C-alpha positions in Angstrom: -27.5 -7.6 -33.4 -26.0 -11.4 -34.0 -26.5 -13.8 -31.5 -22.9 -13.9 -29.9 -22.7 -10.2 -29.4 -25.9 -10.3 -27.8 -24.7 -13.2 -25.3 -21.4 -11.4 -24.9 -23.3 -8.4 -24.1 -25.9 -10.6 -21.7 -22.7 -12.1 -19.7 -21.3 -8.6 -19.3 -24.0 -7.2 -17.9 -24.6 -9.9 -15.5 -20.9 -9.6 -14.6 -21.2 -6.1 -14.0 -24.5 -6.8 -12.1 -22.6 -9.4 -9.9 -20.1 -6.9 -9.2 -22.2 -3.7 -8.0 -24.3 -6.3 -6.0 -20.9 -7.3 -4.2 -19.8 -3.5 -3.6 -23.4 -2.5 -2.5 -23.4 -5.4 0.0 -20.1 -3.8 1.7 -21.1 -0.3 1.5 -24.4 -0.9 3.4 -22.2 -1.8 6.3 -19.0 -0.2 6.1 -19.1 0.4 9.9 -19.8 -3.4 10.7 -16.9 -4.4 8.2 -14.4 -1.7 9.7 -15.2 -3.3 13.3 -14.8 -6.6 11.5 -11.4 -6.0 10.1 -10.2 -3.9 13.4 -9.8 -7.5 15.1 -7.1 -8.4 12.7 -3.5 -7.0 11.7 -2.7 -5.0 10.1 -6.2 -3.4 9.7 -6.3 -2.9 13.8 -3.4 -0.2 13.6 -4.4 1.5 10.4 -5.8 4.9 10.6 -9.7 5.1 10.2 -9.7 7.2 7.0 -7.2 4.9 5.4 -9.3 1.5 6.7 -12.7 3.3 5.4 -11.1 3.8 1.8 -10.3 0.0 1.7 -13.7 -0.9 2.7 -15.3 1.7 0.2 -13.3 0.3 -2.6 -14.2 -3.4 -2.2 -17.0 -5.8 -3.1 -18.0 -9.0 -1.2 -17.2 -12.0 -3.0 -19.1 -15.9 -2.3 -16.8 -19.0 -3.6 -18.6 -22.3 -2.9 -16.6 -25.1 -1.2 -13.9 -26.4 -3.9 -14.3 -23.5 -5.8 -10.8 -22.0 -7.2 -10.3 -18.6 -6.4 -7.2 -17.7 -8.1 -4.7 -20.2 -9.9 -1.6 -19.8 -11.9 -3.1 -19.7 -15.0 -5.0 -16.9 -14.5 -2.1 -14.5 -15.3 -1.0 -11.5 -13.1 -3.0 -11.2 -10.3 -5.6 -8.4 -10.3 -7.1 -8.6 -6.7 -6.2 -8.3 -2.9 -8.3 -10.6 -1.0 -9.5 -11.1 2.6 -11.3 -13.4 3.9 -14.3 -12.9 5.9 -15.9 -15.9 6.7 -14.8 -19.5 5.4 -11.4 -20.8 4.7 -9.0 -21.0 2.0 -6.3 -23.6 1.0 -3.3 -23.3 -1.3 -2.6 -26.1 -3.9 0.5 -27.0 -5.9 1.2 -30.0 -8.4 3.3 -32.5 -5.9 6.3 -32.7 -8.2 7.4 -36.5 -6.6 4.1 -38.1 -6.0 2.1 -36.7 -8.5 -1.3 -35.0 -8.0 -1.2 -31.9 -5.9 -0.4 -31.1 -2.0 -1.8 -28.9 0.3 0.6 -26.1 0.8 -0.8 -23.7 3.1 -4.2 -22.6 5.0 -5.7 -19.3 4.9 -8.4 -18.3 7.4 -10.9 -15.4 8.7 -8.9 -12.0 8.6 -5.9 -13.2 6.8 -5.5 -11.7 3.2 -3.8 -13.1 0.0 -1.8 -12.9 -2.7 0.5 -10.3 -1.3 3.9 -11.8 -3.0 2.2 -12.1 -6.4 0.3 -9.0 -6.4 3.6 -6.8 -5.4 5.6 -8.7 -8.0 2.9 -8.0 -10.3 2.9 -11.7 -11.6 0.5 -14.9 -11.3 0.2 -16.8 -8.1 2.4 -19.8 -8.5 -0.3 -21.7 -6.1 -4.1 -22.3 -6.7 -6.1 -20.8 -4.1 -9.2 -22.9 -3.2 -12.4 -22.3 -1.1 -12.1 -25.2 1.4 -15.9 -24.6 2.2 -18.3 -21.8 1.5 -16.2 -18.9 1.8 -16.8 -14.9 1.8 -13.8 -12.7 0.8 -13.6 -9.1 0.8 -12.0 -8.4 -2.8 -10.0 -5.1 -3.6 -9.1 -4.2 -7.2 -5.3 -3.5 -8.2 -5.6 0.3 -8.5 -7.3 0.8 -5.1 -4.6 -1.6 -3.4 -1.7 0.6 -4.8 -3.3 3.9 -3.4 -4.1 2.2 -0.4 -0.1 0.9 -0.2 0.8 4.6 -1.0 -1.4 6.0 1.6 -0.9 3.7 4.6 2.2 3.0 6.3 0.7 0.4 8.4 -0.3 -1.3 5.6 2.5 -0.8 3.4 4.9 -2.2 5.9 2.7 -5.4 6.6 2.8 -5.9 2.7 6.2 -5.8 2.5 7.1 -7.6 5.6 5.4 -10.5 4.0 8.0 -10.6 1.1 11.0 -8.7 3.1 12.8 -12.1 2.8 12.7 -11.9 -0.6 14.1 -8.6 -1.2 16.9 -9.0 1.5 18.2 -11.7 -1.2 18.4 -9.5 -4.2 20.8 -6.7 -5.1 20.0 -3.0 -6.1 20.7 -3.9 -9.8 17.8 -7.0 -9.3 15.7 -3.9 -7.8 16.1 -1.7 -10.2 15.4 -4.2 -13.0 12.0 -5.5 -11.0 11.1 -2.0 -10.6 11.3 -1.4 -14.4 9.0 -4.4 -15.1 6.4 -3.8 -12.4 3.9 -2.4 -14.9 2.7 0.7 -16.1 -0.5 2.6 -14.6 -1.2 2.2 -11.2 1.6 -0.3 -10.3 4.4 0.4 -8.3 6.6 1.1 -11.4 4.7 4.7 -11.0 7.1 7.7 -11.3 7.4 9.3 -7.7 6.6 12.6 -9.1 3.4 11.5 -10.3 2.7 10.6 -6.5 3.7 13.6 -4.8 0.5 15.6 -5.3 1.1 18.9 -3.2 3.8 21.1 -3.6 6.4 20.2 -0.2 5.8 22.0 2.5 9.0 23.4 3.4 10.9 26.4 5.8 14.1 27.9 6.6 16.9 26.5 9.4 15.7 29.8 11.5 12.0 28.8 11.6 10.9 28.9 15.3 9.6 24.9 16.0 6.1 26.4 16.7 5.7 28.1 13.4 7.0 25.1 11.6 4.6 23.2 13.7 1.7 25.5 12.3 2.6 25.0 9.0 2.1 21.4 9.1 -1.2 21.7 10.9 -2.5 24.4 8.3 -1.2 21.9 5.3 -2.3 18.6 7.2 1.0 17.0 6.5 3.2 15.0 8.6 6.3 16.7 7.8 8.3 19.9 7.0 11.5 19.7 5.1 14.1 22.4 6.2 15.4 23.8 3.0 18.6 26.2 2.3 18.4 29.7 0.1 18.4 27.3 -3.1 15.9 25.0 -1.5 18.5 22.1 -1.2 16.9 20.2 1.9 19.1 20.4 5.0 16.7 18.3 7.2 13.4 17.2 8.1 10.9 17.6 11.0 8.5 15.1 11.6 5.5 14.2 13.8 8.0 11.7 15.4 10.3 15.0 16.3 7.3 17.1 17.3 6.3 13.9 20.1 10.1 13.9 21.1 9.9 17.7 21.6 6.9 17.6 23.9 7.9 15.0 25.8 11.1 17.2 26.5 10.3 19.5 29.5 13.2 21.6 28.5 11.9 22.2 24.7 12.2 25.6 23.5 9.1 25.6 20.8 10.3 29.4 19.9 13.8 27.9 19.0 14.9 27.4 15.8 13.6 24.4 14.0 17.1 23.4 13.1 17.6 22.2 16.8 15.3 19.7 16.4 15.0 18.5 12.6 16.3 15.1 11.8 19.8 16.3 9.4 20.1 15.2 6.0 16.7 13.5 5.1 17.0 10.7 2.7 16.1 11.5 -0.7 15.0 10.1 -4.4 15.0 11.3 -7.7 11.2 12.2 -8.8 11.9 9.9 -11.5 12.2 6.9 -9.2 9.7 4.6 -8.9 7.2 3.9 -5.9 8.9 0.4 -5.8 12.0 2.4 -4.8 10.5 4.4 -2.4 8.8 1.1 -0.7 12.0 -0.5 -0.2 13.6 2.4 1.0 10.9 3.3 3.6 11.1 -0.4 4.8 14.7 -0.9 4.9 15.2 2.7 6.7 11.9 2.6 8.8 11.2 6.1 7.6 7.8 7.6 6.7 8.9 10.3 4.3 11.1 10.6 1.3 12.0 13.8 -0.1 12.1 14.2 -3.7 15.3 16.3 -5.0 16.2 17.3 -8.7 19.5 19.4 -9.5 19.9 19.8 -5.7 16.6 21.2 -5.3 13.6 20.0 -3.3 10.7 19.2 -5.5 8.2 16.9 -3.6 7.5 14.6 -0.4 5.9 11.5 -0.8 4.9 10.0 2.6 
């Protein structure tokens, strides 16, 4: 074996060991890390299962004062960071005066770099540790899965770039969706994200039976379809809460009386980016997937 190959292998094994040590540090204290995150938004509003997934996928990284964490020259961002202890500053070249200027400061419980990660591009700002700092680091694949799993996390992430999304038209959005990347990206086909057969029923199904189906399948919605399986409406946990709050609600009545009519739908060939924009703008938690007029999936 050549010296170069041996050195490369040693460097790789050292990096692997470093990564494993960071992951072990988090896994040994999952409960404590979850308690820490629950002090800050959006983590304090996320479901425990989703928060546990985030923590299990994280590794703990240490950055010494003045150490660069990410910078424009690193290329497209591959990780999401949450500051556990310490302080991060963002620096950019100062066009008028030369040198650099500090453009923002990130402290405990805050996260970065959402816009670059969602845009699948390099950050435009160098992120530096202003003091000795510990960060929870989540890889891009896990970030995308969490983005799909948690409505709370997705809304928080998109809120950070919503001003940008509001400025672009549908054509630009579509172009962005087409260039967002390949596997494990927001360009993933919705058909690939809809893991299960959609839970559906007829309009005449009693509301009680529809709720029982949702409970048995552990889903947050049921789609009401006609004989050709075209979606007529959707019944969600929100509709259930409204029914429970209504003293006159009849749970033996057909679900068509309480369903939300004409549910929003996309093609299974549409991207996760399309669904994310629709969910945020329409304030909905479920998107039906329809092909040739027939329901073929649901993404939540």
